[in-house]
C-alpha beads as a LAMMPS data file, in Angstrom:
LAMMPS data file: protein, C-alpha beads

199 atoms
198 bonds

1 atom types
1 bond types

-500.0 500.0 xlo xhi
-500.0 500.0 ylo yhi
-500.0 500.0 zlo zhi

Masses

1 110.0

Atoms # bond

1 1 1 123.652 -57.622 240.872
2 1 1 126.742 -58.281 238.840
3 1 1 127.491 -61.901 239.726
4 1 1 130.925 -62.029 238.131
5 1 1 133.569 -60.134 240.077
6 1 1 136.157 -60.793 237.359
7 1 1 134.029 -59.154 234.653
8 1 1 136.364 -56.157 234.464
9 1 1 139.942 -55.897 233.268
10 1 1 142.135 -56.419 236.340
11 1 1 144.548 -53.742 235.134
12 1 1 142.006 -50.997 235.834
13 1 1 140.596 -52.286 239.106
14 1 1 141.656 -51.497 242.675
15 1 1 140.696 -53.714 245.616
16 1 1 140.050 -52.323 249.106
17 1 1 139.134 -54.468 252.109
18 1 1 136.040 -53.018 253.782
19 1 1 137.425 -53.613 257.290
20 1 1 140.757 -51.888 256.596
21 1 1 141.248 -48.957 258.981
22 1 1 141.792 -46.640 255.992
23 1 1 139.127 -48.133 253.694
24 1 1 137.110 -44.897 253.417
25 1 1 140.206 -42.750 252.769
26 1 1 141.532 -45.207 250.174
27 1 1 138.178 -45.338 248.406
28 1 1 137.946 -41.528 248.404
29 1 1 141.447 -41.283 246.875
30 1 1 140.555 -43.818 244.172
31 1 1 137.326 -41.997 243.323
32 1 1 139.070 -38.647 243.051
33 1 1 141.619 -40.259 240.744
34 1 1 138.843 -41.090 238.271
35 1 1 136.414 -38.178 238.639
36 1 1 137.304 -35.174 236.477
37 1 1 138.645 -32.506 238.866
38 1 1 137.079 -29.484 237.272
39 1 1 134.111 -30.273 235.126
40 1 1 130.701 -28.946 234.289
41 1 1 129.509 -32.576 234.191
42 1 1 127.337 -33.443 237.185
43 1 1 128.689 -36.405 239.213
44 1 1 125.935 -39.012 239.611
45 1 1 126.023 -42.206 241.701
46 1 1 123.620 -44.930 240.576
47 1 1 123.200 -47.483 243.381
48 1 1 121.790 -50.699 241.927
49 1 1 120.053 -53.490 243.832
50 1 1 116.985 -54.490 245.794
51 1 1 116.120 -54.812 249.467
52 1 1 114.262 -58.048 248.672
53 1 1 117.590 -59.909 248.736
54 1 1 120.111 -59.433 251.539
55 1 1 123.121 -59.811 249.275
56 1 1 121.715 -57.506 246.630
57 1 1 120.816 -54.744 249.109
58 1 1 124.327 -53.229 249.092
59 1 1 123.469 -50.584 246.466
60 1 1 120.213 -49.324 248.043
61 1 1 121.835 -49.270 251.506
62 1 1 124.681 -47.111 250.166
63 1 1 122.195 -44.790 248.455
64 1 1 120.202 -44.413 251.672
65 1 1 123.305 -43.719 253.787
66 1 1 124.506 -41.129 251.252
67 1 1 121.122 -39.372 251.264
68 1 1 121.291 -39.178 255.063
69 1 1 124.700 -37.486 254.758
70 1 1 123.150 -34.796 252.496
71 1 1 125.926 -34.702 249.898
72 1 1 126.481 -31.313 248.279
73 1 1 128.820 -32.291 245.424
74 1 1 127.180 -35.428 244.055
75 1 1 123.749 -36.692 243.001
76 1 1 122.541 -40.087 244.272
77 1 1 119.933 -42.443 242.794
78 1 1 118.873 -45.807 244.204
79 1 1 117.804 -46.085 247.852
80 1 1 115.815 -48.456 250.050
81 1 1 112.771 -46.221 249.454
82 1 1 113.324 -46.012 245.699
83 1 1 115.566 -48.895 244.585
84 1 1 116.988 -49.223 241.073
85 1 1 116.803 -52.841 239.910
86 1 1 116.305 -55.034 236.831
87 1 1 112.685 -53.953 236.323
88 1 1 113.203 -50.173 236.317
89 1 1 116.922 -49.765 235.485
90 1 1 116.465 -48.693 231.874
91 1 1 113.784 -46.114 232.738
92 1 1 115.843 -44.703 235.613
93 1 1 118.903 -44.276 233.398
94 1 1 116.792 -42.389 230.838
95 1 1 115.417 -40.211 233.648
96 1 1 118.943 -39.411 234.879
97 1 1 120.068 -38.469 231.360
98 1 1 117.064 -36.147 231.041
99 1 1 117.640 -34.495 234.435
100 1 1 121.395 -33.999 234.066
101 1 1 123.371 -32.724 231.112
102 1 1 126.097 -35.232 230.156
103 1 1 126.446 -36.736 233.655
104 1 1 129.581 -38.542 234.856
105 1 1 127.975 -41.718 236.214
106 1 1 129.435 -44.030 238.836
107 1 1 127.647 -47.384 238.957
108 1 1 127.487 -49.182 242.317
109 1 1 126.458 -52.830 242.650
110 1 1 127.009 -55.973 244.702
111 1 1 128.714 -59.012 243.216
112 1 1 129.840 -62.525 244.088
113 1 1 133.439 -63.697 243.898
114 1 1 136.089 -65.984 245.363
115 1 1 136.005 -66.882 249.053
116 1 1 139.213 -64.973 249.794
117 1 1 137.750 -61.800 248.226
118 1 1 134.466 -61.674 250.138
119 1 1 134.301 -58.256 251.791
120 1 1 136.448 -56.593 249.125
121 1 1 135.410 -53.291 247.526
122 1 1 136.464 -52.937 243.883
123 1 1 136.908 -49.624 242.091
124 1 1 137.590 -49.418 238.390
125 1 1 137.188 -47.663 235.088
126 1 1 134.232 -48.473 232.848
127 1 1 130.672 -49.536 233.630
128 1 1 129.196 -52.130 235.921
129 1 1 127.104 -54.724 234.065
130 1 1 124.118 -55.679 236.243
131 1 1 122.775 -59.183 235.668
132 1 1 125.871 -60.311 233.732
133 1 1 126.139 -63.518 235.728
134 1 1 122.503 -64.546 235.313
135 1 1 122.188 -63.900 231.566
136 1 1 119.965 -60.857 231.954
137 1 1 120.203 -58.271 229.185
138 1 1 120.475 -55.078 231.228
139 1 1 122.163 -51.803 230.288
140 1 1 125.749 -51.241 231.412
141 1 1 125.929 -48.460 234.005
142 1 1 128.610 -45.859 234.558
143 1 1 131.779 -44.189 233.359
144 1 1 133.353 -45.986 236.325
145 1 1 132.149 -48.490 238.906
146 1 1 132.289 -49.522 242.544
147 1 1 131.382 -53.119 243.359
148 1 1 131.326 -54.976 246.650
149 1 1 131.934 -58.744 246.816
150 1 1 129.282 -59.867 249.291
151 1 1 129.498 -63.663 248.988
152 1 1 130.910 -66.636 247.060
153 1 1 130.044 -67.343 243.416
154 1 1 129.886 -70.598 241.513
155 1 1 126.807 -72.454 242.753
156 1 1 123.135 -71.536 243.295
157 1 1 123.829 -67.790 243.152
158 1 1 120.293 -66.652 243.977
159 1 1 120.218 -68.869 247.068
160 1 1 123.643 -67.542 248.093
161 1 1 122.413 -63.958 247.728
162 1 1 119.335 -64.635 249.843
163 1 1 121.551 -66.109 252.569
164 1 1 124.235 -63.423 252.616
165 1 1 124.800 -61.926 256.068
166 1 1 123.265 -58.487 256.441
167 1 1 126.027 -57.664 258.932
168 1 1 128.691 -57.872 256.202
169 1 1 126.581 -55.980 253.649
170 1 1 125.893 -53.203 256.160
171 1 1 129.581 -52.870 257.091
172 1 1 130.521 -52.661 253.418
173 1 1 127.765 -50.115 252.739
174 1 1 129.022 -47.930 255.600
175 1 1 132.638 -48.091 254.380
176 1 1 131.666 -47.251 250.790
177 1 1 129.274 -44.423 251.727
178 1 1 131.887 -42.950 254.058
179 1 1 134.470 -43.058 251.259
180 1 1 132.091 -41.343 248.831
181 1 1 131.194 -38.704 251.437
182 1 1 134.882 -38.006 252.079
183 1 1 135.512 -37.790 248.326
184 1 1 132.681 -35.241 248.134
185 1 1 134.278 -33.055 250.793
186 1 1 137.679 -33.221 249.088
187 1 1 136.118 -32.661 245.661
188 1 1 134.512 -29.436 246.948
189 1 1 137.890 -28.183 248.189
190 1 1 139.572 -29.045 244.881
191 1 1 136.895 -27.183 242.928
192 1 1 137.248 -24.107 245.170
193 1 1 141.057 -24.062 244.763
194 1 1 140.786 -24.336 240.975
195 1 1 138.214 -21.546 240.900
196 1 1 140.535 -19.348 242.960
197 1 1 143.383 -19.989 240.489
198 1 1 141.266 -18.832 237.538
199 1 1 140.090 -15.629 239.309

Bonds

1 1 1 2
2 1 2 3
3 1 3 4
4 1 4 5
5 1 5 6
6 1 6 7
7 1 7 8
8 1 8 9
9 1 9 10
10 1 10 11
11 1 11 12
12 1 12 13
13 1 13 14
14 1 14 15
15 1 15 16
16 1 16 17
17 1 17 18
18 1 18 19
19 1 19 20
20 1 20 21
21 1 21 22
22 1 22 23
23 1 23 24
24 1 24 25
25 1 25 26
26 1 26 27
27 1 27 28
28 1 28 29
29 1 29 30
30 1 30 31
31 1 31 32
32 1 32 33
33 1 33 34
34 1 34 35
35 1 35 36
36 1 36 37
37 1 37 38
38 1 38 39
39 1 39 40
40 1 40 41
41 1 41 42
42 1 42 43
43 1 43 44
44 1 44 45
45 1 45 46
46 1 46 47
47 1 47 48
48 1 48 49
49 1 49 50
50 1 50 51
51 1 51 52
52 1 52 53
53 1 53 54
54 1 54 55
55 1 55 56
56 1 56 57
57 1 57 58
58 1 58 59
59 1 59 60
60 1 60 61
61 1 61 62
62 1 62 63
63 1 63 64
64 1 64 65
65 1 65 66
66 1 66 67
67 1 67 68
68 1 68 69
69 1 69 70
70 1 70 71
71 1 71 72
72 1 72 73
73 1 73 74
74 1 74 75
75 1 75 76
76 1 76 77
77 1 77 78
78 1 78 79
79 1 79 80
80 1 80 81
81 1 81 82
82 1 82 83
83 1 83 84
84 1 84 85
85 1 85 86
86 1 86 87
87 1 87 88
88 1 88 89
89 1 89 90
90 1 90 91
91 1 91 92
92 1 92 93
93 1 93 94
94 1 94 95
95 1 95 96
96 1 96 97
97 1 97 98
98 1 98 99
99 1 99 100
100 1 100 101
101 1 101 102
102 1 102 103
103 1 103 104
104 1 104 105
105 1 105 106
106 1 106 107
107 1 107 108
108 1 108 109
109 1 109 110
110 1 110 111
111 1 111 112
112 1 112 113
113 1 113 114
114 1 114 115
115 1 115 116
116 1 116 117
117 1 117 118
118 1 118 119
119 1 119 120
120 1 120 121
121 1 121 122
122 1 122 123
123 1 123 124
124 1 124 125
125 1 125 126
126 1 126 127
127 1 127 128
128 1 128 129
129 1 129 130
130 1 130 131
131 1 131 132
132 1 132 133
133 1 133 134
134 1 134 135
135 1 135 136
136 1 136 137
137 1 137 138
138 1 138 139
139 1 139 140
140 1 140 141
141 1 141 142
142 1 142 143
143 1 143 144
144 1 144 145
145 1 145 146
146 1 146 147
147 1 147 148
148 1 148 149
149 1 149 150
150 1 150 151
151 1 151 152
152 1 152 153
153 1 153 154
154 1 154 155
155 1 155 156
156 1 156 157
157 1 157 158
158 1 158 159
159 1 159 160
160 1 160 161
161 1 161 162
162 1 162 163
163 1 163 164
164 1 164 165
165 1 165 166
166 1 166 167
167 1 167 168
168 1 168 169
169 1 169 170
170 1 170 171
171 1 171 172
172 1 172 173
173 1 173 174
174 1 174 175
175 1 175 176
176 1 176 177
177 1 177 178
178 1 178 179
179 1 179 180
180 1 180 181
181 1 181 182
182 1 182 183
183 1 183 184
184 1 184 185
185 1 185 186
186 1 186 187
187 1 187 188
188 1 188 189
189 1 189 190
190 1 190 191
191 1 191 192
192 1 192 193
193 1 193 194
194 1 194 195
195 1 195 196
196 1 196 197
197 1 197 198
198 1 198 199
């Protein structure tokens, strides 16, 4: 959980409302704008969080939904069955680096923010920094990041996380996973077209 939504430079961050009719399409377009079009680097999503806290379950829910969609283009780590959280994050990142040669990593995490931004999905360049708001020294994750603002920051963050509505988190998880799935389909088509050009 990255508790500070304003951790990243605003110049490189896009905001998408999860309940926008075109949220999935907009997220897919943003992702494809960052991901290298033709690359030998495997594209890896690292979904951070735990199902022991409603607010912090965004990452594992997204990972689970993506696994159910059986993505062909991307690799996904962090699910409800096998969550990636503060205790195992460092080991999991080492495991990913061993399994994949020079992966392009997209870090996904929940965060807290201003009242008016609750429900917003943020996409930006650079890593997500789990635990930044609670003074935990955890590794930064990703070449780029997707974060979802699940509740309000500023006071008793852990209590706020525990009392975040699952309904909102689930809706956000569905919008984000749908956007990633759509990006995967479009990414496949782009790769095929580029391959055709070179042949």
